[in-house]
PyMOL commands that place a pseudoatom at each C-alpha (Angstrom):
pseudoatom trace, name=CA, resn=MET, resi=1, chain=A, elem=C, hetatm=0, pos=[94.230, 50.493, 41.555]
pseudoatom trace, name=CA, resn=ASN, resi=2, chain=A, elem=C, hetatm=0, pos=[93.795, 46.904, 40.296]
pseudoatom trace, name=CA, resn=LYS, resi=3, chain=A, elem=C, hetatm=0, pos=[91.643, 48.315, 36.906]
pseudoatom trace, name=CA, resn=ILE, resi=4, chain=A, elem=C, hetatm=0, pos=[92.203, 49.661, 33.938]
pseudoatom trace, name=CA, resn=TYR, resi=5, chain=A, elem=C, hetatm=0, pos=[90.115, 53.140, 33.661]
pseudoatom trace, name=CA, resn=ALA, resi=6, chain=A, elem=C, hetatm=0, pos=[89.659, 56.257, 31.478]
pseudoatom trace, name=CA, resn=ILE, resi=7, chain=A, elem=C, hetatm=0, pos=[88.422, 59.298, 33.320]
pseudoatom trace, name=CA, resn=THR, resi=8, chain=A, elem=C, hetatm=0, pos=[86.653, 61.729, 30.604]
pseudoatom trace, name=CA, resn=THR, resi=9, chain=A, elem=C, hetatm=0, pos=[86.427, 65.594, 30.848]
pseudoatom trace, name=CA, resn=ASN, resi=10, chain=A, elem=C, hetatm=0, pos=[85.764, 67.971, 28.140]
pseudoatom trace, name=CA, resn=ASP, resi=11, chain=A, elem=C, hetatm=0, pos=[87.072, 65.623, 25.851]
pseudoatom trace, name=CA, resn=LYS, resi=12, chain=A, elem=C, hetatm=0, pos=[90.321, 65.284, 27.335]
pseudoatom trace, name=CA, resn=TYR, resi=13, chain=A, elem=C, hetatm=0, pos=[91.320, 61.652, 28.766]
pseudoatom trace, name=CA, resn=GLU, resi=14, chain=A, elem=C, hetatm=0, pos=[93.027, 61.023, 32.189]
pseudoatom trace, name=CA, resn=TYR, resi=15, chain=A, elem=C, hetatm=0, pos=[95.310, 57.840, 31.357]
pseudoatom trace, name=CA, resn=THR, resi=16, chain=A, elem=C, hetatm=0, pos=[96.071, 55.947, 34.367]
pseudoatom trace, name=CA, resn=ALA, resi=17, chain=A, elem=C, hetatm=0, pos=[99.215, 53.467, 35.006]
pseudoatom trace, name=CA, resn=LEU, resi=18, chain=A, elem=C, hetatm=0, pos=[97.336, 50.478, 33.713]
pseudoatom trace, name=CA, resn=ILE, resi=19, chain=A, elem=C, hetatm=0, pos=[96.270, 52.705, 30.939]
pseudoatom trace, name=CA, resn=LYS, resi=20, chain=A, elem=C, hetatm=0, pos=[99.669, 53.841, 29.658]
pseudoatom trace, name=CA, resn=GLU, resi=21, chain=A, elem=C, hetatm=0, pos=[101.015, 49.966, 30.260]
pseudoatom trace, name=CA, resn=ALA, resi=22, chain=A, elem=C, hetatm=0, pos=[97.976, 48.427, 28.209]
pseudoatom trace, name=CA, resn=THR, resi=23, chain=A, elem=C, hetatm=0, pos=[98.850, 50.773, 25.591]
pseudoatom trace, name=CA, resn=ARG, resi=24, chain=A, elem=C, hetatm=0, pos=[102.731, 50.049, 25.757]
pseudoatom trace, name=CA, resn=GLN, resi=25, chain=A, elem=C, hetatm=0, pos=[101.720, 46.448, 25.477]
pseudoatom trace, name=CA, resn=LEU, resi=26, chain=A, elem=C, hetatm=0, pos=[99.553, 46.986, 22.430]
pseudoatom trace, name=CA, resn=ASN, resi=27, chain=A, elem=C, hetatm=0, pos=[101.918, 48.623, 20.588]
pseudoatom trace, name=CA, resn=GLU, resi=28, chain=A, elem=C, hetatm=0, pos=[104.405, 45.998, 21.093]
pseudoatom trace, name=CA, resn=TYR, resi=29, chain=A, elem=C, hetatm=0, pos=[102.008, 43.267, 20.129]
pseudoatom trace, name=CA, resn=PHE, resi=30, chain=A, elem=C, hetatm=0, pos=[101.133, 45.572, 16.169]
pseudoatom trace, name=CA, resn=ASN, resi=31, chain=A, elem=C, hetatm=0, pos=[104.761, 45.854, 16.117]
pseudoatom trace, name=CA, resn=GLY, resi=32, chain=A, elem=C, hetatm=0, pos=[105.360, 42.156, 16.368]
pseudoatom trace, name=CA, resn=GLU, resi=33, chain=A, elem=C, hetatm=0, pos=[107.567, 42.283, 19.343]
pseudoatom trace, name=CA, resn=ARG, resi=34, chain=A, elem=C, hetatm=0, pos=[105.126, 40.656, 21.824]
pseudoatom trace, name=CA, resn=LYS, resi=35, chain=A, elem=C, hetatm=0, pos=[103.008, 37.445, 21.579]
pseudoatom trace, name=CA, resn=VAL, resi=36, chain=A, elem=C, hetatm=0, pos=[101.555, 37.292, 25.153]
pseudoatom trace, name=CA, resn=PHE, resi=37, chain=A, elem=C, hetatm=0, pos=[99.712, 40.193, 27.403]
pseudoatom trace, name=CA, resn=ASP, resi=38, chain=A, elem=C, hetatm=0, pos=[100.236, 39.956, 31.162]
pseudoatom trace, name=CA, resn=LEU, resi=39, chain=A, elem=C, hetatm=0, pos=[97.245, 43.134, 32.258]
pseudoatom trace, name=CA, resn=PHE, resi=40, chain=A, elem=C, hetatm=0, pos=[95.431, 42.012, 35.106]
pseudoatom trace, name=CA, resn=LEU, resi=41, chain=A, elem=C, hetatm=0, pos=[91.946, 41.926, 33.770]
pseudoatom trace, name=CA, resn=ASP, resi=42, chain=A, elem=C, hetatm=0, pos=[89.106, 41.962, 36.103]
pseudoatom trace, name=CA, resn=LEU, resi=43, chain=A, elem=C, hetatm=0, pos=[86.365, 39.358, 34.399]
pseudoatom trace, name=CA, resn=THR, resi=44, chain=A, elem=C, hetatm=0, pos=[83.293, 40.468, 36.244]
pseudoatom trace, name=CA, resn=GLY, resi=45, chain=A, elem=C, hetatm=0, pos=[80.270, 39.549, 34.356]
pseudoatom trace, name=CA, resn=THR, resi=46, chain=A, elem=C, hetatm=0, pos=[77.121, 37.070, 33.875]
pseudoatom trace, name=CA, resn=SER, resi=47, chain=A, elem=C, hetatm=0, pos=[78.507, 33.209, 34.050]
pseudoatom trace, name=CA, resn=PHE, resi=48, chain=A, elem=C, hetatm=0, pos=[78.062, 32.874, 30.534]
pseudoatom trace, name=CA, resn=GLN, resi=49, chain=A, elem=C, hetatm=0, pos=[80.460, 36.145, 29.704]
pseudoatom trace, name=CA, resn=ILE, resi=50, chain=A, elem=C, hetatm=0, pos=[83.236, 34.714, 32.035]
pseudoatom trace, name=CA, resn=LYS, resi=51, chain=A, elem=C, hetatm=0, pos=[83.350, 31.284, 30.088]
pseudoatom trace, name=CA, resn=VAL, resi=52, chain=A, elem=C, hetatm=0, pos=[83.508, 33.112, 26.714]
pseudoatom trace, name=CA, resn=TRP, resi=53, chain=A, elem=C, hetatm=0, pos=[86.538, 35.822, 28.111]
pseudoatom trace, name=CA, resn=GLN, resi=54, chain=A, elem=C, hetatm=0, pos=[88.521, 32.545, 29.642]
pseudoatom trace, name=CA, resn=GLU, resi=55, chain=A, elem=C, hetatm=0, pos=[88.316, 30.776, 26.813]
pseudoatom trace, name=CA, resn=LEU, resi=56, chain=A, elem=C, hetatm=0, pos=[89.174, 33.834, 24.751]
pseudoatom trace, name=CA, resn=LEU, resi=57, chain=A, elem=C, hetatm=0, pos=[92.593, 34.090, 27.175]
pseudoatom trace, name=CA, resn=LYS, resi=58, chain=A, elem=C, hetatm=0, pos=[93.671, 30.733, 25.744]
pseudoatom trace, name=CA, resn=ILE, resi=59, chain=A, elem=C, hetatm=0, pos=[93.672, 31.799, 22.121]
pseudoatom trace, name=CA, resn=LEU, resi=60, chain=A, elem=C, hetatm=0, pos=[97.455, 31.974, 21.398]
pseudoatom trace, name=CA, resn=TYR, resi=61, chain=A, elem=C, hetatm=0, pos=[99.241, 34.407, 18.878]
pseudoatom trace, name=CA, resn=GLY, resi=62, chain=A, elem=C, hetatm=0, pos=[98.581, 34.208, 15.481]
pseudoatom trace, name=CA, resn=GLU, resi=63, chain=A, elem=C, hetatm=0, pos=[95.388, 31.770, 15.842]
pseudoatom trace, name=CA, resn=THR, resi=64, chain=A, elem=C, hetatm=0, pos=[91.963, 33.251, 15.118]
pseudoatom trace, name=CA, resn=LYS, resi=65, chain=A, elem=C, hetatm=0, pos=[88.684, 32.031, 16.431]
pseudoatom trace, name=CA, resn=SER, resi=66, chain=A, elem=C, hetatm=0, pos=[85.212, 32.609, 15.360]
pseudoatom trace, name=CA, resn=TYR, resi=67, chain=A, elem=C, hetatm=0, pos=[82.436, 33.330, 17.999]
pseudoatom trace, name=CA, resn=LYS, resi=68, chain=A, elem=C, hetatm=0, pos=[81.068, 30.098, 17.367]
pseudoatom trace, name=CA, resn=ASP, resi=69, chain=A, elem=C, hetatm=0, pos=[84.251, 28.112, 18.498]
pseudoatom trace, name=CA, resn=VAL, resi=70, chain=A, elem=C, hetatm=0, pos=[84.170, 30.379, 22.046]
pseudoatom trace, name=CA, resn=GLY, resi=71, chain=A, elem=C, hetatm=0, pos=[80.646, 29.985, 22.588]
pseudoatom trace, name=CA, resn=ILE, resi=72, chain=A, elem=C, hetatm=0, pos=[81.099, 27.381, 25.182]
pseudoatom trace, name=CA, resn=ASN, resi=73, chain=A, elem=C, hetatm=0, pos=[78.366, 24.732, 23.452]
pseudoatom trace, name=CA, resn=ASN, resi=74, chain=A, elem=C, hetatm=0, pos=[75.969, 27.491, 23.956]
pseudoatom trace, name=CA, resn=SER, resi=75, chain=A, elem=C, hetatm=0, pos=[73.095, 27.084, 21.112]
pseudoatom trace, name=CA, resn=LYS, resi=76, chain=A, elem=C, hetatm=0, pos=[72.049, 30.385, 22.103]
pseudoatom trace, name=CA, resn=ALA, resi=77, chain=A, elem=C, hetatm=0, pos=[75.105, 32.216, 21.831]
pseudoatom trace, name=CA, resn=CYS, resi=78, chain=A, elem=C, hetatm=0, pos=[75.656, 32.403, 17.805]
for i in range(1, 78): cmd.bond("trace and resi %d" % i, "trace and resi %d" % (i + 1))
show_as sticks, trace
zoom trace
């Protein structure tokens, strides 16, 4: 398995190993113990979406960027 999935049945969730790892990394991040994530991300989308996601991955810990900042110079993005 190389993607994160949540499977729902009757309001119950089945947590895959990747979802558990994502949860662990998010908890570490919010506890101030992690500054970089190392999960596999399947960047499937339009070429514009992929460019935006690649820019989002460049934002360092503690930085903030607006949507306009990562709009990849696309006037329609904002």
